[in-house]
N, C-alpha and C positions, 0 to 999 in steps of 0.2 A: 506494500498498499505505502502511497507519496505521499510524505510527510512535509513536505512542501509547505503543503497547502493549508488553509486553516480547516480545520478539524473540527464537527462536532463534541463535543464530552463526551457520548455515546461510543461515535468510534475511536475517540482515541483512548477509551479504554484498554478497546480488540485491542490496538496497538501495544499500548503496552503490557498487554498479555502474551503478547509474540515476542514481545523484547520476551521475558522471563521463558521461554520455556513449552508456552503451552498450548499442546498439539488438539486437545478436544474439550468440548464445555456441554455439560449434560444439564439438560435444560427441560422443562413445560412450558411454548412463548404465551408469552404476556400482554395482554397493551401497553403496558405500565414502563416495557421497556424494548418498546421496538425501535427504536434509534441503535441498541449495542446489536439486536440482532439480526437491522441493516448492516452495521458495521463487518458482522462475522461474511454478508456473504463474498463480498473480496476476501476473506480472510483466508489465513493457511488456519487457519484453527477451524476444524468440525465442529458444527452443530451435532450434538445428539442427541435427535429431541425423542421428549420420555415418555413414558405415560401417564406419570403423576410422581409429584414432585420428593414423595418416598427412597422410589429408585434409584431419578434423576443422585440426589444427594447419596445415596453408597453406592454409585454408581461412581459417583467424585471420591467418596473416603479411599475404597479401592485405588482408581486411579495413583492416590497420594499417593498410596501404601504401598507400591508398589515401585511407584518412579522416583520417589525423593519429591518430586514439584509437588504445590498444591491440586489437591485436584478441582477445580471447579466445576458450580452446579449455577443455575439460574435459574428464577423464575420469577412468580407476578407477589403483588399483595396482598394481605388476608390473609384467604382460603390458601394460595397458594405457598406463603410464609410459612402458613403453621404444618402442614402439608410435609414442610422440609425437616424440622425441630428434629425426629427423628433419627438421621444425619447429622447432623451436629449433634449432639448427645451421643451418639458415636463415635465420632471424631474427638470431643470432647474427654469421653475418656475413655477412647482407645491412644491416646498424642496424639492424632494423625493430620495433617496439613489440607487446610482445608477450608476452601473463599468460597462465600457463599450471596451472592447479586441478589437482594431482592430489589424489585421497582416497587414504589410507593405512589401512595397521589400528590398531586399540585400542592406544595410547601404553601401555597394559601388556602389550600383548604381546609390542612391542619388543624386539629382541634373542634369538628364541624359537625365529629361523628359523618365524616360520607362514609362514603358506598367502600366500602373493605377497608377503611380508617383503623389501625393498630398503633401498636406504642413497641418502634424495630428493637428498643431499649430493655425495654421492660418486658419483655418478651425471653430475650437473648442476650441479658447482658452476662447472667452468673452461668449462664452455659457456652460461653466462648472466651478467646481471650483477652477481643478486642469489638467493637460495634462501630465502625462508621458511617459518618453520612454525606454525601458528596451536594453540597449548597451551595457549591462554584463550583459554576462551570470550567476554570481556568485550574483549577487543581487537581480535575476528572486523572492526569498522572500520577502525582502525592499523594494521591486514594491507594490505586491500586500498589503504588511499591510499599508502599505502609504493608497494606496486609497482609499482601504478598512473603514481606518480609518477614512480616509477626508469626504468618502462618509457624512459619519452619526456623525462627531461634527458639532459643533456648527448650524447653518442654513442645516440641509441634500439637496445637491444635487448629481449631477453627474459628474465622472472622469471617462478619458480617458486613455485608458497606449494602444501603440503602441506596440506592437510586432512583429521588423524583425524579416523575417523568419530563416536566418540561424543563427541568436542568438540563436534558441529557440533549437536547436536540440543540441547546444554542453555545452561538461557535464559543470554543477556547481558545482561548493564547499559547496555553502550553502546550509543551511537545514530548515525544517520546522520553522519557530517564532511563537510563541504565539501569538495571538489579540493586540490589544496595547488597555488598559485601558481607555474606553472612560469618562472622569469628563467630572460631573453633579454639578454642587455646587448645596446646599439645601438652599432655601432663610433664613435671616438671620431670624433672631423669632421680631427685627424690620421691616421688609419689609412685613411684616405677618401683625405684629401690628398697622401698618399706613393702610392699607387696608382694614384692620378692618374699622379704622377708618374714612377711606371715605368712604367706604361703611354706618354706620351709619348715618355721615352727606348728604347721598343722600334722593332725594325724590324716579327716579326711576334710580336706578343702574343694569343695567342691562350686565349679563354674555355675548360673543361672542366665542363659540368654532372654532375651528379650526386644520388644521392640521395632524399627523401620529404619534405622542409618548401618545399615547391613549393602552389601558386593556379594560376589562372589569373590574375589579377590579374600576381603576381610572376614567371606568364612572360612578360608581353606585358609589366611594367616589365626583366623582365633582358632580353628578346630587343632595346628601343629603346637599352637606354642599351648595349651589344654593338653593334648601331649604328654607333652617336652613336663609340665609341673607334674604329674599328676595325676589332671584334677577330674573329678565326676562333675561331666557336665548333666545340667536339666535345662531342659525348655520353661519358661511359662506362658501361662495359659494364652494360646490362641496365637499365639509370637513364637512357635518354635523352631523356624526355619530359618534360622539366622548360621547351620553346621548339620553339615551334613548327617544322617542318622545312621548312617554306615560307622561314624566315627563311632572306633569301638572304648572310649568313654563318654560314650551318650549314654546316657543312662533315662531317658525316660520325661512326659510331660506332667505341669503343675496344674494343679486347679482340678474343676467337677471332670470324674470319671479317670481320675487317675491312677494309674497301676500303682498297687501296695511296695513296688522296688523305690518308686517315684518318693512316692511321703515318705521312706523311712531313711531314705537317704538324706533327705533332707532335714529331719528331725533328728538323723546323728550325726548329720556332718559337724566338725567344730568352728569350719570358719565356711560361712555365705561369701562370696561376690558374683557380684548382682550388674552387669553388662548389660546394659540401655534397656534396662528394667528397672523395679522396687520393690520391697516385700511387701505384698498386700495380702486379703485378708482368702481373694479367691487361690492364692496359690498356697498358703497359710492353712487352707481348712477351713472358714474364721478366725483366726490366728490363735490356732492347735497348733501349728506344723514350725518348728526351729522359726522361734522367736526372739529364744535371750544368743545365741552364737553369735558369736565375731562376726561384726558385717563391715563388708568394701562396698559400694556401691558406685559404681561405672557411670556414665553419663551425662548431659548437654545443661542437665539440667541442673540450675546451681540451686536452687532448694529444695527437691529432692521429693519433687508431690508427692503425695502418698502413699511414700514410704513411712511405714509403721516399726518398732523396736528399737535397737539397740542401732547405732551408725557411728563405725568405731574408722574408719576412714574412706574419703569423698572424694573424689575424682572427674573434675567436672569437667570434663570433654568429652567428647562425640566418643562415638564408639569406631568410625572408621580410623577415627587420630588415633584414637588408642592403639590401633590395633597397627598403624604403622609407625606407632614409636616402639613399639616389641619391637619389630625385624631389622632391630641395626643389637650393639653388643647390648646383649639385655644381660650380661653374666654366666649366661653357661653356653651358650651358643652366638657364631655369628649369622644371621640372615638376608639371605640377600632379593630383592625384589627384582624381577626384571620388568620393563618396560613396558608388558599388556600385563603387568602383574600376576604372573606364574614365578612362584617360591624355587630359590635355585637350591634345591639341599637332595639328600637320597629322602627314595619314595619313604611315603608315610608308610610304615606298621602295628602294630599290638603292641611297639616300645617304647621308649621316653631316651631321651640323650643327655647324660650326664655331662658335664663341665670333663671330667677325663675321658670321655672320648668313645666308652662301654656304651650296651645295651644294654636294659635294667626291665623288666615288665612292665607292665602298669601294676598299679595295688591289688593286689590279694581282693581286696574290699570293693574295688571297681571291676575287676574281671568277676567276681562273682553275682557282683549286680548289675551286671550285659549280659549275663547267662540269663540272670530270672525276667527278665527284662524280655531279653526274645522267648520264653516258654509263654510272660502272656501274649503277648504281639501275636501268639501261635491262635486260628481261630478253633474257635471246639466247634468240630461236623457233629450235628448225630446222625446218629441212623437211618436208613433210608427211608422211611414207615412216613418221616416226616418231606419229602418228596413229592407227596400230592396234597400237602393241604399249608397253603399259603407257601409263598417263600422265606424260607432260612436266610437274614441277611448274614449272620455271623458265616455261612456256608455261602451267600454272596461272591461276598467281598475275602474269599480265599481267590473265585475270577477275574474278582478290578484289582486284588493286587499282580496276581500272573499275566492278564493284559494292559491295564490299564500304562503306558511310557510311563519311564522313573522322570522326567522333566514336565512330565505333568505340574501346575498349578489346581488344587486342591482348592474346592470353597464349599461353605456355608453358612447356616443361619442360626438359630439356636434352638434349642431341643437334646434329646437324648439320645434320636439318630446320629447326631455328631460326632456320637462318642465311634461309633465302628471308621469314622474317617479319623481320628485322633491317634484313635489302638493299630489299629491295622494296612494306615500309608503312610509309612515312612517318608520325611521331605529327602534332594538333596542336593539341593540349592537354593540361596532368595533371588526372588519370592515365586516362594512355594504354595501358602498356604493363607487363604482371606476369611478369615470366622469375628464376628463381633462379640472382643473384649469384653461388650456394654452387655450380653445377652441380648442382642437388638433381633428379633427373628422379622426373618424375609432379608437376611441381606445375602444369601447365596446365590441369588439368579442373577439380583443386578450386579456382584460382585463380579461374578462369574464374564457374564456382559465387558466388563472392562478390562476383564484380561483376555479375551479372547479376540478384543479390540488394540491392545496394550504389544501381547504377546501374542500374535496366527500365526506367528511359526510354532506354536506350543500346544498340545490338547490341552482342554479344559473339561475339568470334571465338576458337580456339583451334585453334591448329597443334601435332599430335604425330606424331609418330612410335608406331610397331608397337613397338616397344620400350617407348617413355616413358609409351604413354595404360595398357598394362596395367602398369603400375608402383601406380596411381591410377585404372582404371576403374569399377570401384564406385561411382563419384560418381555416374554417372548419373542409380544412383538415386538422389541426394538431390537432384539436378538436377529430377529429374522428378517429385518431392515437393515441394519447395516452388515448383517452376512457374519456376524461370530459363530463363528467355528466350537461349541457348548457340547458338553451330553453330557446330562439331567440324570438324576435316579427319584426314585420320588419311598417313599420308606410309605406306604398308605396302613396305617392296621385304625384308622377309622377314633382315633380318638389322641388330644393334647397329651399323649406322654408322658411330658414332662410333670404335667402338675397332677395330673393322674395319681403318678406315681407317689408326690404328696398326700394328698387323700387318702388313698389304701396308708398310707404310714399312720396320719395322723386323724384317718376319720373313716375307717374300716366299716365296712359293706358302708359307705355312704358316699357316694360318689356325683352328684350334682354337675351340669354346665359343663364338662368335659368333653359330651362323647360328639362325632362327627361324621357327618354323611357329607361321601364325595362322589363330586364326579369321575367321569371317566377321563385324568388327565394324557392317557395317551390319546385323547380323538381330540382333545382342548390343542397337545402340543402338534397334530396333525391342522386343523383347525388357522392355527399359525402360521401356518409355509414352511414346520419338518417333521422329521419323520416321528412317531409315537408309536411304543410296542408297549402293548399291557402283556403282565408275564405275571402266572395265580401258583406256577409253581417251581417251585427249586430245580427239579429238574432243564428249566427253559430258563435259565436267569442266564447260562454261559454264551450262549448262539445269541439270545437277545441282548444282552450288550457289544458282544466284537458285531454286533449288526450295526448297535446305534458309534458306535468309536469309529469308524468306517469309513460314516455317513458324513460329509459337507454339511456344517451349517446347525442348523437343532437338531434336535433329536435325544429325546429322553424315552427312559425305561421307567412303567407303571408296576411297580407292585406293591400286590395284595399281599400282607401278612399280618401274621397273629397277633390282636389286637390283645393278648395276655402279655407279651412279650413288651418289656422294657429300655432293653441294650442288651450289649456284649454278653454273652455267658463267661463265666469264669474259670479259669482253666482245672482240672479235674484234678484235684488232692494226689 
């Protein structure tokens, strides 16, 4: 676009987003921000038209998580702004960079209970990092720069920008501005030395990984360093794809549905090192596990928001900067990193390298815990009689794990069904898992659409429950419209299973308000232009899933499952 001529404020907003590297804007159109939409006409930014503002927000959250560039959502005033809140809350609790542009009523209509009027600050100020309103067209670029920088700086999160409709069409004297440099301190040498001393003094040190400031090279660096130091590694809740799960010292995922061994490792450790995350209620089973251990937190948030319990050392830096600081002389070996981010070192193995240069096996407690995790991750397949009654998801995930390519991106929303993915599908590189850390239903399908657009070269697999799926099932239309290549499996047990489990425990024999009557989801997928397959027997699942994976575009496997099954089986004694 030509920036030499005078631009409207709306067009300048678009050009400023281009300068920040934005590739897509997820939106539901509205008359309140027509000039921004017009600016997208000749822009390199692709407008992704969604069917509901909640779906648009989830897609933007997923994009921000995968790319590190704030995801962009655009919605209209009043009802549109109300619908987008679900994604803002997700980004806020998940610490994901997001910028939401909200069209507003004309400024001279304010305070008159005008059509679709609402209080932008009143609605969003408690659930965002910042709320901005563009009242001066000359400041259009400045407001965008502020919003984009705030979303990624420190602890990432959402920013809301209000756009009064008459301000957008005014000529702006502003020009496109360069993005602000994101400052990120490197650890002091003394920080790494102190951390090394703490690890050396510990008998059972554990590294807990999380957050989104990862890259393939960072993942390799942290995996190698953690092995060299004899650390057990745990992934935090729904942010566990920072390192390859094939690493021999990876010991599981914390949070709802965690393996018993992961919880025990956390509780028995004598040193916790949180990298990119903090100690939360979900990771500690309601602050009951591992809350008193010596603790190091490494991350960009100087305030350590959300951290509970003791904090003995706080290294304020990004995950990537921390990883880079390790690949110099760290006291035990000199790491060399090539220009492409690869590590110049001997092949990785089940050993850690000491200064003396000889190989020492990983600590016995790490090897024993890993063996226990491997046993727990093996699906417990029932006898042959089950194949004619419903689809057994444990057995189905044997086939999913065998057929799904190792570079797949896995998405899901909230519910017991997500446990089949987190338990049985290891990830092998960032980004590979997209789930809502705030437990928001309906996230999986929109996240899959975004993943299919951001990474069209990779397979995308979405596991959904029947209740979860219909929260945003309309976004199958978005997937079809933009050719996202995604495969969906729906676990249809005709009940809000997670809540029913709580009812059965707290109010046995009394379970109102959780039963569901569902449509034919396969027929829905077909109606939206995709491939839909209905599966009623376990024996038919593998062929159906294989067909769905081979289909280019939207595909869905609708599995009828036993309403009494709440999740994966426990391993046999």
